[in-house]
C-alpha positions as CSV (number, residue, x, y, z in Angstrom):
1,M,-99.7,98.2,56.2
2,I,-100.3,94.4,56.4
3,W,-103.7,93.0,57.2
4,Y,-104.1,89.9,59.3
5,A,-107.3,88.0,59.3
6,V,-108.8,85.9,62.1
7,V,-111.3,83.3,60.9
8,S,-113.2,81.2,63.5
9,C,-115.6,78.3,63.4
10,C,-117.7,77.2,66.4
11,G,-115.7,79.6,68.6
12,I,-112.4,78.0,67.6
13,T,-109.9,80.3,65.8
14,L,-108.6,78.7,62.7
15,P,-104.9,79.5,61.8
16,A,-104.4,80.2,58.1
17,L,-101.9,78.0,56.3
18,D,-100.3,79.3,53.1
19,I,-100.9,76.9,50.2
20,A,-97.1,76.7,49.7
21,E,-96.7,75.4,53.3
22,A,-99.1,72.5,52.9
23,E,-97.5,69.2,52.2
24,D,-99.0,67.4,49.2
25,A,-101.8,70.0,49.1
26,D,-100.9,71.8,45.9
27,E,-102.4,69.2,43.6
28,H,-105.9,69.8,45.0
29,H,-105.8,73.5,45.7
30,Q,-104.9,75.2,42.5
31,L,-107.0,78.3,41.9
32,T,-108.5,80.1,39.0
33,V,-109.4,83.7,39.8
34,E,-111.1,85.8,37.2
35,R,-112.6,89.3,37.3
36,V,-115.7,90.1,35.2
37,E,-116.9,93.7,35.6
38,D,-117.3,94.3,39.4
39,E,-117.3,90.6,40.4
40,L,-114.6,88.1,41.3
41,F,-115.1,84.5,40.1
42,V,-113.1,81.9,42.0
43,T,-112.8,78.2,41.1
44,L,-110.8,75.7,43.1
45,H,-109.5,72.7,41.2
46,H,-110.5,70.2,43.9
47,P,-112.1,66.8,43.5
48,M,-114.8,67.6,46.2
49,E,-115.0,64.0,47.3
50,K,-117.1,62.9,50.3
51,N,-114.0,62.6,52.5
52,H,-111.9,65.4,51.0
53,Y,-113.6,68.6,50.0
54,I,-113.6,72.4,50.5
55,S,-116.3,73.4,53.0
56,F,-116.2,77.1,52.4
57,L,-114.6,80.0,50.5
58,A,-114.2,83.4,52.2
59,Y,-113.1,86.8,50.7
60,L,-112.0,89.4,53.2
61,T,-111.7,93.1,52.2
62,G,-110.9,95.4,55.1
63,D,-113.6,94.8,57.7
64,K,-116.0,93.0,55.2
65,L,-116.2,89.2,55.0
66,Q,-118.0,87.4,52.2
67,L,-118.4,83.6,52.8
68,V,-119.8,80.9,50.6
69,K,-120.6,77.5,52.0
70,L,-119.7,74.5,49.8
71,Y,-120.6,70.8,50.0
72,P,-119.1,67.4,48.9
73,E,-119.8,66.3,45.3
74,G,-120.6,69.9,44.4
75,D,-118.7,72.6,42.6
76,A,-115.8,74.3,44.4
77,S,-116.5,77.8,43.0
78,A,-117.9,81.0,44.2
79,R,-118.7,84.6,43.1
80,F,-117.8,87.6,45.2
81,S,-118.5,91.3,44.9
82,L,-115.2,93.1,44.2
83,R,-114.7,95.8,46.8
84,G,-111.0,96.6,46.5
85,A,-108.0,94.5,47.4
86,G,-108.7,91.5,49.6
87,V,-107.5,88.2,50.9
88,L,-109.1,84.9,49.8
89,Y,-109.4,82.0,52.3
90,F,-110.8,78.5,51.9
91,Y,-111.2,75.6,54.3
92,C,-110.2,72.0,53.4
93,N,-111.5,69.3,55.7
94,C,-108.2,67.4,55.3
95,H,-105.7,70.3,55.2
96,G,-107.4,73.0,57.3
97,L,-107.8,76.7,56.6
98,M,-105.7,78.0,53.8
99,K,-104.9,81.5,52.5
100,A,-104.6,81.9,48.7
101,P,-101.5,83.4,47.3
102,D,-101.6,86.8,45.6
103,F,-104.3,86.8,42.9
104,R,-101.8,87.6,40.2
105,T,-100.0,84.4,40.8
106,A,-103.1,82.4,41.7
107,T,-104.8,83.1,38.4
108,R,-104.3,80.1,36.1
109,R,-106.2,79.5,32.9
110,T,-105.8,76.6,30.6
111,S,-105.8,77.8,27.0
112,P,-108.8,76.0,25.4
113,Q,-108.6,74.6,21.9
114,K,-110.6,76.4,19.3
115,I,-114.0,74.8,18.9
116,H,-116.7,74.8,16.2
117,L,-120.4,74.1,16.1
118,R,-122.3,71.8,13.8
119,E,-125.6,69.9,13.9
120,P,-125.5,66.2,14.9
121,D,-125.9,63.4,12.3
122,E,-125.8,59.6,12.2
123,G,-122.0,59.5,12.5
124,D,-122.1,61.1,16.0
125,R,-123.9,58.2,17.6
126,E,-121.0,56.9,19.7
127,Q,-119.8,60.3,20.9
128,V,-123.3,61.6,21.8
129,M,-124.2,58.5,23.8
130,A,-120.8,58.6,25.6
131,Y,-121.5,62.2,26.4
132,R,-124.9,61.2,27.8
133,E,-123.4,58.4,30.0
134,E,-120.8,60.8,31.4
135,F,-123.5,63.1,32.7
136,L,-125.7,60.2,34.0
137,A,-122.8,58.8,35.9
138,I,-122.6,61.9,38.1
139,N,-126.3,62.7,38.1
140,S,-125.6,66.0,36.4
141,R,-128.1,68.1,34.4
142,M,-127.8,68.1,30.7
143,D,-128.8,71.6,29.7
144,G,-128.9,72.4,26.0
145,T,-129.1,68.7,24.9
146,S,-132.8,68.5,23.8
147,A,-133.5,66.2,26.7
148,L,-130.8,63.7,25.8
149,D,-131.0,62.2,29.2
150,K,-134.5,60.9,28.4
151,Y,-133.3,59.0,25.3
152,D,-131.5,55.7,25.4
153,D,-132.1,55.5,21.6
154,F,-129.9,57.8,19.6
155,D,-132.0,57.4,16.4
156,A,-135.1,58.5,18.3
157,W,-133.3,61.5,19.7
158,L,-132.0,62.5,16.3
159,A,-135.4,62.1,14.7
160,D,-136.9,64.4,17.3
161,L,-134.2,67.0,16.6
162,H,-135.3,67.1,13.0
163,R,-138.9,67.5,14.0
164,L,-138.1,70.3,16.5
165,K,-136.1,72.3,13.9
166,D,-139.1,72.6,11.6
167,P,-142.0,74.9,12.8
168,A,-144.5,72.7,10.9
169,T,-143.6,69.6,13.0
170,T,-142.7,71.2,16.3
171,P,-145.2,70.2,19.1
172,A,-147.5,73.0,20.2
173,A,-146.1,73.2,23.7
174,L,-142.5,73.7,22.4
175,V,-140.7,76.2,20.1
176,P,-138.6,75.4,17.0
177,A,-134.9,74.9,17.9
178,T,-131.6,73.8,16.5
179,E,-129.2,71.5,18.4
180,Y,-125.5,71.9,17.9
181,L,-122.5,69.8,18.9
182,A,-119.4,71.7,20.1
183,L,-116.3,69.9,18.8
184,D,-112.6,70.7,19.3
185,E,-109.9,70.7,16.7
186,H,-109.8,66.8,16.8
187,E,-113.6,66.5,16.4
188,H,-113.9,65.5,20.0
189,L,-117.3,66.4,21.5
190,V,-116.7,68.8,24.4
191,G,-120.2,70.4,24.7
192,M,-123.7,70.8,23.4
193,T,-125.8,73.9,22.8
194,N,-129.4,74.5,21.8
195,L,-130.7,77.6,20.1
196,R,-134.5,78.3,20.4
197,H,-135.7,80.2,17.4
198,R,-138.2,82.2,19.4
199,L,-139.5,82.5,23.0
200,N,-142.7,81.4,24.6
201,D,-143.8,82.7,28.0
202,Y,-141.8,80.1,29.9
203,L,-138.6,80.6,28.0
204,L,-138.9,84.4,28.4
205,T,-139.1,84.0,32.1
206,Y,-136.9,81.0,32.9
207,G,-135.2,79.4,29.9
208,G,-134.0,81.9,27.3
209,H,-133.0,81.5,23.7
210,I,-129.9,79.4,24.4
211,G,-129.2,76.4,26.6
212,Y,-125.8,74.7,26.8
213,S,-123.7,72.2,28.7
214,V,-120.0,71.3,28.8
215,R,-118.9,67.7,29.1
216,P,-117.9,67.0,32.8
217,S,-114.4,65.9,31.9
218,E,-113.9,69.1,29.8
219,R,-115.1,71.6,32.3
220,Q,-112.9,74.6,33.5
221,N,-111.2,74.7,30.1
222,G,-112.9,77.8,28.8
223,Y,-115.2,76.0,26.4
224,A,-118.5,77.5,27.7
225,T,-117.6,81.0,26.8
226,Q,-116.6,79.9,23.2
227,M,-119.8,77.9,22.9
228,L,-122.1,80.8,23.9
229,R,-120.2,83.2,21.6
230,L,-120.6,80.8,18.6
231,T,-124.3,80.1,19.4
232,L,-124.9,83.9,19.5
233,E,-123.4,84.0,16.0
234,K,-126.0,81.4,14.9
235,A,-128.7,83.5,16.5
236,K,-127.6,86.5,14.6
237,E,-127.8,84.6,11.4
238,R,-131.5,84.0,12.2
239,G,-132.1,87.7,12.9
240,I,-132.3,87.3,16.7
241,E,-130.9,90.7,17.8
242,K,-131.9,90.6,21.4
243,V,-131.0,87.3,23.1
244,R,-132.5,86.1,26.5
245,I,-130.1,84.0,28.6
246,C,-131.0,82.5,32.0
247,C,-129.1,80.7,34.7
248,D,-129.6,79.6,38.3
249,H,-128.7,82.2,40.8
250,Y,-126.0,79.9,42.3
251,N,-124.5,78.8,39.0
252,V,-121.4,80.9,39.2
253,A,-119.8,79.4,36.1
254,S,-122.8,80.2,33.9
255,A,-123.1,83.7,35.2
256,K,-119.5,84.3,34.3
257,T,-119.9,82.9,30.8
258,I,-123.0,85.0,30.2
259,R,-121.4,88.2,31.4
260,A,-118.2,87.5,29.4
261,N,-120.4,87.5,26.3
262,G,-122.0,90.8,27.0
263,G,-125.0,89.7,29.2
264,V,-126.7,92.4,31.3
265,L,-128.7,91.2,34.3
266,E,-132.3,92.3,34.2
267,D,-133.7,90.7,37.3
268,E,-134.2,87.4,39.2
269,Q,-137.3,85.3,39.2
270,F,-138.3,82.4,41.4
271,D,-139.3,79.3,39.5
272,S,-141.9,77.5,41.7
273,S,-141.7,74.4,39.4
274,D,-138.3,73.4,40.7
275,G,-137.7,75.8,43.6
276,T,-134.8,77.7,42.0
277,L,-134.0,81.4,41.7
278,T,-133.3,82.2,38.1
279,Q,-131.2,85.1,36.9
280,R,-132.4,86.7,33.6
281,Y,-130.0,88.4,31.3
282,W,-130.3,90.1,27.9
283,I,-127.5,90.2,25.3
284,Q,-127.6,92.7,22.5
285,N,-126.7,90.6,19.5
286,R,-126.3,93.1,16.6
């Protein structure tokens, strides 16, 4: 039996175009589709520019349609509950409605280089500040960087890292933590991760033991999963056997990374300080 889907917008039926039939569309509409437990994580490798972007992703299984609205200058990714075989559609404002090919052929993963973690030192000045500028240029959050966005002075940032690592010099409102750089085989900085040695009330509810970020130009290369795994090893060395990890409800990429490292969702909490819904996970780290 062959299923045919009819998708409409504002009362207008949108004919589905196979990716292979779209002239000059392939470059912007390559897919990565990954399954983690009972969820499907979909990422479109699309620039998401103001004049050329994906406006929604839809996953049809039988008579059930799951739809995620997307916006320019955002991430072209979505998470769907896996309910048997289905068909994935997405709408490009320049190329129209498109139907993804079979998931087995759509799945495409770039094999990431092996990375390692180490603490920053004076020799990392140029790389760290370039990392900072890359995030500031796109107004993106720098999670796991010990507030690097607040420092235009590398030496001041590094000095504060040393103070934060020592419980005797950690400010009362904070907890001791260690900052790590994630470097590839060529010592190129691809990400940063921060391990908090213990939790306070806020971190237990909204922040967790570990924060991390991947350089914008290095995203979708599989580095986040490696970074979290390596940071969990650092946590184990400190005797942290139960690790709290948190992410925004709509952060599909982080949720995928956490689950790939054994994260089990406990619940969701609303953070009134920034208006976000936070997912709270535990990872057994023995």
